[in-house]
N, C-alpha and C positions, 0 to 999 in steps of 0.2 A: 367115897362120894361126899358131896357137900349136902349138908342138910339145910332146910329152910332157915334155921336159926343162924347158921353160918352166913348165909346170904344177907339176912337182916342185919347182922353185926357188921358185915363188910360194908353194907350201904350206910350204916350209921357212922362208921369210921370215915368213909369217903365224904359224907355230908359235913362231918366235923372238920375234916382237913380242908374242904372247900371253903367253909366259913372262916377258918383261920387265914387261909390264903387271901380271901376277899378283904378281911380286916387289915392284913399286911399291905395289900395294894392300896387300900383307902388311906392308910397312914402315910405311905410313900407319896401318894398324890398330894396330900396336904403339905407334907414337908418339902416337896419339890415343886410346888406351885411357883410359877415365874414371879408373880407379884410378891410372894413371901420372900423369895430369894433376893429380889431387888431391894425390898425393904430392909432385909438383914444386911445387905451389902452397904446400903446408904447409912444405916445406923452404925455399922462398924467403921466406915470411913469418917463419919462425923465424930465418933468417939476418939478415933486416932488423931484427927485434926485438932480437936479440943485439947487432948493431952499434950500434943506438940506445942500448941499455943501457950498453954500454961507453963510448960518447961521453958519456952523461949522468953516469956515474961519474967520468970524467976531468974534466968541467966542475965537478962538485960538489967534487972534491978541489982544484981550482984556486980555487974561490970558496966556501969553507965558510960565511962569514958571510951570503952571499946565500941559501944553502940553508937555513940556520938561521932567518933572517928569514921566508922563504917558508913554512917548516913552522909557525912560530909564528903567522903570519897565517892559515894554513889552519885551525889548531886554534881560534883565536879566532873565525873565521867559523862553524865547526861548533858551537861552544859559546856563541854570542853571547846566546841567550836565558837560559840558566842563569847566565851571568856577569852579565848585566844585572839579573836578579832578585837575585843575591847582592850586587851593589853598590847595589841600591835604585834603579836607573835605570828598571826596567820593573816595573810593578805587575802582580801575578798577578790574572787575572780571577776573579771569584767562581765557585766550583764550582756546577754545576747540581744536584748531589746535596745541596748544603748548604741547609738550610731558610732561608726568607727572613728569619725573625726572628734568625738567627745571622749573617747577612751584615752586614758593616760598611758602612754607608751614609754617604756624604759629601755 
């Protein structure tokens, strides 16, 4: 049979286990709070972007001619149609707003 002392000891153990569980749940709630998770994700992304920017700047400083060539290529790609028209390599299509009798026909 169980004695009153055994019941009191079991209740004390149950109370202690309940308090440990509540403490663990509270810790999890703090660690898994959406605002905290979002802040940690933003901080991590910011740190990663900053380290990539620093590495890119170091690489650009070591290889300025490659960076200049890449920038020039990018600009040429962006402006290829206006440059082609300016150099006469691309013919401008007739405007739809221009009357047919004023269009140059070949």
